[in-house]
TORPA-4810 file (N, C-alpha, C, O; in nm, 3 decimals):
<nodes>
NODE_1_1.609_1.087_-1.727_1.615_1.141_-1.593_1.535_1.054_-1.495_1.585_1.012_-1.391_X
NODE_2_1.410_1.029_-1.530_1.325_0.949_-1.443_1.373_0.804_-1.440_1.369_0.738_-1.336_X
NODE_3_1.420_0.755_-1.556_1.468_0.617_-1.562_1.590_0.598_-1.471_1.602_0.494_-1.406_X
NODE_4_1.678_0.696_-1.467_1.794_0.686_-1.378_1.751_0.687_-1.231_1.807_0.615_-1.148_X
NODE_5_1.650_0.769_-1.200_1.600_0.777_-1.064_1.535_0.645_-1.023_1.554_0.599_-0.910_X
NODE_6_1.458_0.584_-1.113_1.395_0.455_-1.084_1.501_0.347_-1.067_1.490_0.264_-0.977_X
NODE_7_1.603_0.347_-1.152_1.712_0.249_-1.137_1.785_0.268_-1.004_1.822_0.171_-0.939_X
NODE_8_1.805_0.394_-0.965_1.869_0.423_-0.838_1.788_0.365_-0.721_1.845_0.306_-0.629_X
NODE_9_1.655_0.381_-0.726_1.570_0.328_-0.619_1.563_0.176_-0.623_1.555_0.113_-0.518_X
NODE_10_1.565_0.117_-0.741_1.563_-0.030_-0.753_1.689_-0.092_-0.694_1.684_-0.199_-0.634_X
NODE_11_1.801_-0.026_-0.712_1.926_-0.077_-0.656_1.926_-0.073_-0.504_1.997_-0.149_-0.439_X
NODE_12_1.845_0.015_-0.449_1.836_0.031_-0.304_1.697_-0.004_-0.253_1.640_0.068_-0.171_X
NODE_13_1.641_-0.113_-0.303_1.503_-0.152_-0.270_1.486_-0.178_-0.121_1.382_-0.146_-0.064_X
NODE_14_1.586_-0.237_-0.057_1.575_-0.264_0.088_1.567_-0.136_0.169_1.496_-0.130_0.269_X
NODE_15_1.641_-0.034_0.127_1.638_0.093_0.198_1.502_0.160_0.180_1.446_0.213_0.275_X
NODE_16_1.449_0.156_0.057_1.318_0.216_0.030_1.210_0.143_0.110_1.123_0.208_0.168_X
NODE_17_1.215_0.011_0.112_1.117_-0.067_0.187_1.127_-0.035_0.336_1.025_-0.022_0.405_X
NODE_18_1.248_-0.023_0.385_1.268_0.012_0.525_1.212_0.149_0.558_1.156_0.169_0.666_X
NODE_19_1.228_0.245_0.467_1.172_0.379_0.489_1.020_0.375_0.495_0.960_0.442_0.578_X
NODE_20_0.958_0.297_0.407_0.812_0.286_0.410_0.763_0.223_0.539_0.666_0.270_0.598_X
NODE_21_0.829_0.118_0.584_0.789_0.054_0.709_0.816_0.145_0.829_0.739_0.145_0.925_X
NODE_22_0.925_0.221_0.824_0.953_0.315_0.932_0.845_0.423_0.938_0.805_0.465_1.047_X
NODE_23_0.799_0.468_0.823_0.692_0.567_0.821_0.563_0.509_0.877_0.490_0.577_0.949_X
NODE_24_0.534_0.382_0.845_0.415_0.317_0.899_0.424_0.304_1.051_0.326_0.329_1.121_X
NODE_25_0.540_0.266_1.102_0.560_0.257_1.247_0.546_0.395_1.311_0.487_0.409_1.418_X
NODE_26_0.601_0.497_1.245_0.588_0.633_1.296_0.441_0.675_1.303_0.400_0.740_1.399_X
NODE_27_0.363_0.640_1.202_0.221_0.676_1.201_0.147_0.610_1.317_0.062_0.672_1.380_X
NODE_28_0.181_0.485_1.346_0.116_0.416_1.459_0.162_0.476_1.591_0.080_0.496_1.681_X
NODE_29_0.291_0.505_1.605_0.341_0.565_1.728_0.285_0.706_1.748_0.259_0.747_1.862_X
NODE_30_0.267_0.779_1.641_0.209_0.914_1.650_0.065_0.907_1.700_0.015_1.001_1.762_X
NODE_31_0.000_0.795_1.672_-0.137_0.776_1.717_-0.146_0.768_1.869_-0.250_0.799_1.927_X
NODE_32_-0.038_0.727_1.935_-0.035_0.726_2.081_-0.029_0.868_2.138_-0.079_0.894_2.247_X
NODE_33_0.033_0.958_2.064_0.060_1.093_2.115_-0.059_1.186_2.099_-0.086_1.267_2.188_X
NODE_34_-0.130_1.176_1.989_-0.236_1.273_1.961_-0.353_1.258_2.058_-0.379_1.150_2.111_X
NODE_35_-0.422_1.367_2.079_-0.537_1.369_2.168_-0.662_1.329_2.091_-0.682_1.372_1.977_X
NODE_36_-0.745_1.248_2.153_-0.870_1.205_2.091_-0.986_1.267_2.167_-1.027_1.214_2.271_X
NODE_37_-1.039_1.378_2.119_-1.144_1.447_2.195_-1.275_1.368_2.202_-1.327_1.343_2.311_X
NODE_38_-1.329_1.329_2.088_-1.456_1.256_2.087_-1.458_1.166_1.963_-1.453_1.217_1.851_X
NODE_39_-1.465_1.036_1.980_-1.464_0.948_1.863_-1.595_0.956_1.784_-1.704_0.957_1.841_X
NODE_40_-1.580_0.963_1.653_-1.696_0.967_1.565_-1.723_0.829_1.504_-1.837_0.798_1.470_X
NODE_41_-1.620_0.748_1.491_-1.632_0.614_1.434_-1.572_0.515_1.532_-1.497_0.554_1.622_X
NODE_42_-1.603_0.387_1.516_-1.548_0.286_1.607_-1.396_0.277_1.594_-1.328_0.242_1.690_X
NODE_43_-1.343_0.309_1.477_-1.198_0.301_1.457_-1.122_0.411_1.527_-1.001_0.399_1.547_X
NODE_44_-1.189_0.518_1.565_-1.122_0.628_1.634_-1.078_0.590_1.774_-0.988_0.653_1.830_X
NODE_45_-1.137_0.488_1.832_-1.101_0.447_1.967_-0.987_0.346_1.970_-0.928_0.324_2.076_X
NODE_46_-0.956_0.284_1.857_-0.852_0.181_1.850_-0.723_0.246_1.802_-0.722_0.312_1.698_X
NODE_47_-0.615_0.227_1.876_-0.487_0.287_1.840_-0.429_0.216_1.718_-0.418_0.094_1.716_X
NODE_48_-0.394_0.294_1.617_-0.335_0.241_1.495_-0.436_0.183_1.397_-0.396_0.122_1.298_X
NODE_49_-0.564_0.202_1.422_-0.666_0.142_1.335_-0.661_0.199_1.194_-0.666_0.124_1.097_X
NODE_50_-0.652_0.332_1.182_-0.658_0.392_1.050_-0.533_0.364_0.969_-0.540_0.357_0.846_X
NODE_51_-0.419_0.349_1.033_-0.297_0.311_0.961_-0.310_0.169_0.907_-0.278_0.143_0.791_X
NODE_52_-0.356_0.080_0.991_-0.376_-0.058_0.948_-0.487_-0.069_0.844_-0.476_-0.147_0.750_X
NODE_53_-0.593_0.009_0.861_-0.703_0.010_0.765_-0.654_0.056_0.628_-0.691_-0.004_0.526_X
NODE_54_-0.572_0.160_0.624_-0.518_0.208_0.497_-0.426_0.107_0.432_-0.433_0.087_0.311_X
NODE_55_-0.340_0.044_0.510_-0.248_-0.056_0.456_-0.324_-0.175_0.400_-0.298_-0.218_0.288_X
NODE_56_-0.417_-0.229_0.477_-0.494_-0.345_0.430_-0.584_-0.308_0.313_-0.605_-0.390_0.223_X
NODE_57_-0.639_-0.186_0.313_-0.721_-0.142_0.201_-0.641_-0.135_0.072_-0.689_-0.177_-0.033_X
NODE_58_-0.519_-0.082_0.080_-0.434_-0.075_-0.040_-0.396_-0.215_-0.088_-0.400_-0.242_-0.208_X
NODE_59_-0.360_-0.303_0.003_-0.324_-0.439_-0.036_-0.443_-0.512_-0.098_-0.427_-0.585_-0.195_X
NODE_60_-0.561_-0.492_-0.043_-0.681_-0.555_-0.097_-0.714_-0.501_-0.236_-0.752_-0.578_-0.325_X
NODE_61_-0.699_-0.370_-0.256_-0.723_-0.313_-0.388_-0.623_-0.366_-0.490_-0.660_-0.391_-0.605_X
NODE_62_-0.498_-0.383_-0.451_-0.398_-0.437_-0.542_-0.434_-0.579_-0.582_-0.427_-0.614_-0.700_X
NODE_63_-0.474_-0.661_-0.485_-0.508_-0.801_-0.514_-0.631_-0.808_-0.604_-0.633_-0.885_-0.700_X
NODE_64_-0.733_-0.729_-0.574_-0.855_-0.732_-0.655_-0.830_-0.680_-0.796_-0.875_-0.742_-0.893_X
NODE_65_-0.760_-0.570_-0.809_-0.733_-0.515_-0.942_-0.645_-0.608_-1.025_-0.664_-0.620_-1.146_X
NODE_66_-0.549_-0.671_-0.961_-0.464_-0.765_-1.033_-0.546_-0.886_-1.080_-0.527_-0.936_-1.191_X
NODE_67_-0.636_-0.934_-0.994_-0.722_-1.046_-1.032_-0.815_-1.008_-1.146_-0.834_-1.087_-1.239_X
NODE_68_-0.874_-0.889_-1.140_-0.963_-0.844_-1.248_-0.887_-0.825_-1.378_-0.940_-0.854_-1.486_X
NODE_69_-0.764_-0.778_-1.371_-0.687_-0.760_-1.494_-0.655_-0.893_-1.559_-0.650_-0.903_-1.682_X
NODE_70_-0.634_-0.996_-1.479_-0.609_-1.128_-1.537_-0.735_-1.183_-1.603_-0.727_-1.251_-1.705_X
NODE_71_-0.851_-1.154_-1.546_-0.976_-1.207_-1.600_-1.017_-1.131_-1.726_-1.054_-1.192_-1.826_X
NODE_72_-1.011_-0.997_-1.722_-1.065_-0.918_-1.832_-0.963_-0.877_-1.937_-0.998_-0.867_-2.054_X
NODE_73_-0.841_-0.854_-1.901_-0.744_-0.798_-1.994_-0.649_-0.901_-2.054_-0.592_-0.878_-2.160_X
NODE_74_-0.631_-1.011_-1.988_-0.535_-1.109_-2.035_-0.589_-1.182_-2.158_-0.705_-1.222_-2.161_X
NODE_75_-0.503_-1.198_-2.259_-0.542_-1.268_-2.381_-0.457_-1.392_-2.395_-0.358_-1.412_-2.324_X
NODE_76_-0.498_-1.476_-2.491_-0.416_-1.592_-2.520_-0.282_-1.545_-2.571_-0.266_-1.431_-2.614_X
NODE_77_-0.184_-1.636_-2.565_-0.049_-1.596_-2.603_-0.042_-1.554_-2.750_0.027_-1.456_-2.782_X
NODE_78_-0.110_-1.624_-2.838_-0.110_-1.590_-2.979_-0.253_-1.598_-3.030_-0.293_-1.702_-3.081_X
NODE_79_-0.331_-1.490_-3.019_-0.472_-1.496_-3.055_-0.497_-1.505_-3.207_-0.610_-1.531_-3.249_X
NODE_80_-0.394_-1.485_-3.290_-0.412_-1.485_-3.435_-0.395_-1.622_-3.496_-0.407_-1.637_-3.618_X
NODE_81_-0.366_-1.722_-3.415_-0.349_-1.858_-3.470_-0.481_-1.925_-3.506_-0.481_-2.021_-3.583_X
NODE_82_-0.592_-1.878_-3.453_-0.720_-1.946_-3.477_-0.769_-1.928_-3.617_-0.876_-1.979_-3.652_X
</nodes>
């Protein structure tokens, strides 16, 4: 069941990517509409800051975790030859 659903989404990767980017654009546009009573952080005054902060934070975590996995988890191709 899940495998069929994943295959369905993989076949339509461009549509899924477009939906994610449309949601990101919607989040930034929604930031223009909402009222900002009193900023508590410097990012509260910049329009779209928290959307961009979340996107860059996720990308940075992916890059760091992928790099750490190559350093700590990756083994030689055939470790039993030694």
